[in-house]
C-alpha positions in Angstrom: -14.2 44.7 22.6 -11.9 41.8 24.7 -13.9 39.4 22.9 -12.8 40.3 19.7 -9.6 40.4 20.0 -9.4 37.2 21.6 -11.0 35.6 19.0 -7.8 35.8 16.4 -5.6 34.4 19.2 -8.1 31.3 19.7 -8.2 30.9 16.3 -4.4 30.8 16.2 -3.8 28.7 19.2 -6.5 26.0 17.9 -4.6 25.8 14.4 -1.4 25.2 16.1 -2.9 22.3 18.1 -4.4 21.0 15.1 -1.2 20.8 13.3 0.9 19.5 16.1 -1.7 16.6 16.5 -1.3 16.0 13.2 2.4 15.6 12.9 2.6 13.3 15.3 -0.1 11.1 13.9 2.2 11.4 10.9 5.0 10.2 13.1 3.2 7.6 14.4 1.8 6.6 10.8 5.7 5.9 9.9 6.0 3.0 12.2 3.8 0.6 11.1 5.5 -2.0 9.3 4.5 -5.0 6.7 6.0 -7.8 8.6 5.0 -10.6 5.9 3.5 -11.1 2.9 2.4 -14.6 1.6 0.1 -15.5 -1.7 -2.2 -17.8 -0.2 -4.0 -18.5 -4.1 -3.9 -17.1 -7.7 -7.0 -17.5 -9.6 -7.7 -16.3 -13.1 -10.4 -13.9 -13.5 -11.3 -14.1 -17.1 -8.7 -14.0 -20.1 -6.5 -11.2 -18.7 -6.7 -10.7 -15.2 -5.8 -13.0 -12.3 -7.3 -12.5 -8.7 -4.4 -13.0 -6.3 -5.2 -13.5 -2.7 -2.7 -12.5 -0.1 -1.4 -13.1 3.7 0.1 -9.7 4.7 0.9 -9.0 8.2 1.1 -5.6 9.2 2.4 -4.2 12.7 0.9 -1.0 13.8 1.8 0.6 16.8 -0.5 3.7 15.8 -4.3 4.0 15.8 -7.0 2.6 13.3 -6.0 3.8 9.6 -8.2 3.3 6.4 -6.5 2.2 3.1 -8.4 3.1 -0.4 -7.6 3.8 -3.6 -5.1 1.2 -3.4 -3.5 0.6 -7.2 0.0 -0.8 -8.8 1.9 -1.5 -11.3 4.2 -3.8 -12.8 7.1 -2.4 -14.8 10.1 -3.8 -17.2 12.7 -1.6 -18.3 10.0 1.0 -18.2 6.8 -0.8 -19.9 3.9 -1.3 -18.0 3.5 -5.2 -17.9 0.3 -5.6 -15.6 -1.7 -3.2 -13.4 -3.1 -4.3 -9.7 -6.4 -2.7 -7.7 -7.4 -3.6 -4.4 -10.8 -3.0 -2.2 -10.5 -0.7 0.8 -8.6 -2.3 3.9 -9.2 -1.2 7.4 -5.7 -1.6 9.7 -6.6 -1.8 13.4 -4.9 0.2 15.7 -2.5 -1.0 18.3 -2.1 -4.5 16.6 -0.3 -7.1 14.8 -2.4 -8.8 12.7 -3.0 -11.1 9.7 -5.0 -9.3 6.7 -6.3 -11.3 4.0 -6.6 -9.5 1.2 -7.7 -10.2 -2.7 -5.7 -8.1 -5.5 -7.3 -7.8 -9.1 -4.0 -8.1 -11.7 -4.9 -7.3 -15.1 -2.5 -7.7 -17.8 -1.5 -4.4 -19.4 -2.8 -3.6 -23.0 0.5 -3.0 -24.5 2.2 -6.1 -22.8 2.4 -9.0 -24.9 3.2 -12.7 -24.2 6.9 -12.2 -25.4 7.3 -9.6 -22.5 5.3 -11.9 -20.0 8.1 -14.3 -20.6 10.4 -12.2 -18.9 8.5 -13.5 -15.3 9.5 -16.8 -15.8 13.2 -16.0 -15.9 14.2 -15.5 -12.5 17.6 -13.2 -13.3 15.5 -11.1 -15.5 12.7 -10.3 -12.2 15.5 -8.1 -10.6 14.7 -5.9 -13.6 11.1 -5.9 -13.0 9.5 -3.4 -10.3 6.2 -2.7 -8.5 4.5 0.7 -7.7 2.0 1.0 -5.6 -0.2 4.0 -4.7 -2.6 3.9 -1.5 -4.7 6.8 0.0 -4.2 6.6 4.0 -7.0 8.3 6.4 -6.2 8.8 10.0 -8.4 9.0 12.7 -8.7 12.7 12.4 -10.0 12.6 8.9 -6.6 13.7 7.6 -6.1 11.8 4.6 -2.4 11.2 3.3 -1.3 9.8 -0.5 1.2 7.1 0.2 3.9 6.1 -2.9 5.7 3.2 -3.0 8.1 3.3 -6.2 10.2 0.7 -7.8 10.4 -2.2 -5.5 11.9 -5.1 -7.0 9.6 -7.8 -7.8 12.1 -10.4 -6.8 12.2 -8.8 -3.4 8.1 -9.4 -2.9 8.3 -13.1 -4.0 11.2 -13.9 -1.8 9.4 -12.2 1.0 6.3 -14.5 0.1 8.2 -17.5 -0.1 10.1 -16.9 3.3 7.0 -17.0 4.9 5.4 -19.8 2.6 8.6 -21.9 4.1 7.8 -21.2 7.9 
């Protein structure tokens, strides 16, 4: 009789411990920072896409995290100009590393040459926004979607130029 009454208590305590462990994991993930971004190389990959090789500095005071389903888009005035896709990557725990990544950037079907000319005008780069979606898988198996929206393209390019100047 006592075993039956202890089962719900044990289940509830297990659930609370799991929840608290998950919450501390989420807080650690929030401490991860991208410390640098540099474009190493750009290579054509067909008529409508480019392979962009990046060096991304990541300071991860937390544990190892797997990043997958990495995708993004480049927009101007709400119109999608291009799409980005990347292979999964593992970010090592308790480290500050430079990760060499490859992104495939493809021209959106609805984007024309006139739309792309915006990218040649430095003043218009403030109007171009980048959206990125990533799925982060934590060490306990919990998976979290991360969406970064409306990052000015000029900000990304400036951080890339700052790194290559050093």
